[in-house]
C-alpha atoms as one frame of an Amber mdcrd trajectory, in Angstrom:
protein
   0.388  -0.165  -0.374   1.845   3.488  -1.270   1.601   6.300   1.232  -0.693
   8.591   0.452  -3.774   5.410   0.907  -2.507   4.911   4.053  -2.242   8.246
   5.330  -6.004   8.368   2.921  -6.918   5.498   4.758  -5.664   6.702   8.633
  -7.502   9.992   7.983 -11.141   8.586   7.065 -10.729   6.756  10.785 -10.025
   9.641  12.599 -12.661  12.078  10.466 -14.923   9.104  12.044 -14.241   8.987
  14.674 -14.468  12.616  15.339 -18.307  13.107  14.094 -19.476  10.237  15.731
 -19.486  10.798  18.955 -19.354  15.227  18.456 -22.805  14.828  16.963 -24.253
  11.403  16.558 -24.006   8.550  13.367 -27.318   9.569  10.974 -26.110  14.050
  10.220 -22.829  15.597  11.777 -24.216  18.479  11.216 -27.334  19.129  12.654
 -27.821  22.082  15.036 -28.970  22.180  18.326 -31.295  24.303  19.424 -31.133
  25.484  23.412 -34.345  26.794  24.441 -34.760  28.869  28.309 -38.583  29.503
  30.033 -38.960  31.436  32.791 -40.741  29.598  35.750 -40.568  32.028  38.367
 -44.071  32.928  40.422 -43.240  36.017  41.035 -43.392  37.516  37.024 -40.389
  39.089  35.829 -36.476  37.619  35.239 -33.421  39.189  32.660 -31.254  36.785
  31.675 -28.135  37.256  29.464 -26.094  34.492  27.630 -22.839  34.383  25.750
 -19.897  32.552  24.417 -16.652  32.483  23.528 -17.121  33.991  20.354 -21.265
  34.673  20.276 -22.724  37.584  23.622 -26.444  37.276  22.556 -27.528  40.242
  24.951 -29.945  40.821  27.916 -33.339  39.858  27.802 -36.681  41.077  29.656
 -38.957  37.400  30.649 -42.346  36.948  32.029 -43.704  33.868  34.321 -43.710
  31.526  31.120 -41.698  33.427  28.370 -38.970  31.813  27.366 -35.136  32.477
  24.891 -34.538  30.139  22.558 -31.083  30.074  19.978 -30.033  27.216  17.945
 -25.667  26.581  16.362 -23.930  23.848  15.633 -21.181  23.069  18.218 -17.306
  22.960  17.563 -16.460  19.654  17.226 -13.632  19.864  19.487 -15.954  19.387
  22.201 -15.643  23.525  23.100 -18.961  24.556  22.673 -19.938  27.034  25.510
 -22.358  28.893  26.293 -22.585  30.505  30.342 -25.951  32.365  31.650 -26.868
  34.549  33.965 -29.320  35.554  35.932 -31.029  38.639  37.844 -34.750  38.370
  39.368 -36.136  39.403  43.379 -32.532  40.588  43.989 -30.553  37.750  43.165
 -28.564  36.662  40.690 -27.920  32.977  39.085 -25.416  31.724  36.391 -25.195
  29.211  35.121 -23.919  26.828  31.224 -27.244  26.682  29.544 -24.683  24.328
  27.277 -21.309  22.618  27.644 -20.003  20.890  25.063 -18.238  18.216  27.648
 -22.070  17.469  29.255 -24.649  17.944  26.190 -22.593  16.784  22.460 -24.094
  13.678  23.133 -26.710  14.299  25.192 -29.505  16.644  23.769 -29.130  18.253
  20.117 -32.389  19.894  21.597 -31.810  21.246  25.190 -35.199  23.207  27.094
 -33.756  24.529  30.872 -36.527  25.466  33.867 -35.684  28.188  35.089 -37.381
  27.943  38.838 -36.901  29.424  42.414 -34.977  26.709  43.870 -33.852  24.670
  41.403 -32.705  24.601  36.867 -33.966  21.455  35.639 -32.643  19.690  32.263
 -35.370  18.195  29.378 -33.212  17.069  26.581 -33.756  15.584  23.106 -31.870
  14.132  21.386 -32.617  13.530  17.388 -36.729  14.312  18.492 -36.339  11.848
  20.752 -37.192  12.764  24.566 -33.417  11.967  26.156 -33.726  12.907  29.717
 -34.547  15.145  32.631 -32.215  15.844  34.918 -32.022  19.290  37.695 -30.168
  20.989  40.097 -30.278  23.171  42.673 -29.456  27.027  43.106 -25.962  27.032
  45.100
């Protein structure tokens, strides 16, 4: 086997390895959708989310309202969106999307914000996958 053929085989294996664990086999170029819903009964919540590359700005959500954005995660598992939430004089921060945690679990990541916890419901390729809640620190 020629050197160029060996190189092509090695690169093909690496390419398949990178695509499969990062995005699933069916659609390696799938977009991820993150949704955050305000379920705090007292009403108004201010939220600002950003990644290393994108600042999504400040938004005001009343009870039941949501914010949503779409992106393509990095194949190198470096995508991170962090959000700061303000309500009733309280400030909270959480990672709305962390590739290490979410990339294999959801390409539809829906957060619900409540006074004492925040919950993530995940779907992967349109199928419900999990629901997990975290307590505010």
